[in-house]
C-alpha positions, 0 to 999 in steps of 0.5 A: 319437662321434668318436675325439677325443670318446672320448678326452676324454669317456671319459677325463674321466668315468673320472677323475671317477668314480674320484675321487669313489668313496668310497675312498682318494684317487687318486695321480697314478700311478693316473690313467692306468688309470682314464682308459684304462678310461673311454675303452675303456668309452665306446667299447664302449658307443657301438659296441654301442649303434649295432650293436644299433640302440639309437641312432645316432651323436651322439644324446644317448642315446649320451652318456648311456649312455656316461656311466652305464655308465662311472661304474658300471664304473669304480666297480666297478673301484675297489671291487674294487681291491686297495688 
């Protein structure tokens, strides 16, 4: 994925997964941390997946891996948040 794809894809997946987690609804000030978490997680999944040879850049497995791991980790962040 390119840098712009990390920003758009990771940020939107982080926001969507945090929004649909069954807890209190997000406030506007809470959107930035989940968006940044989605960007960082999708970058790390792509980086380590390519490093370990699981996929190459641009393959659908890269996008699906980033999607699944981002949803799981952002849901865990929401579950363990102190609110």
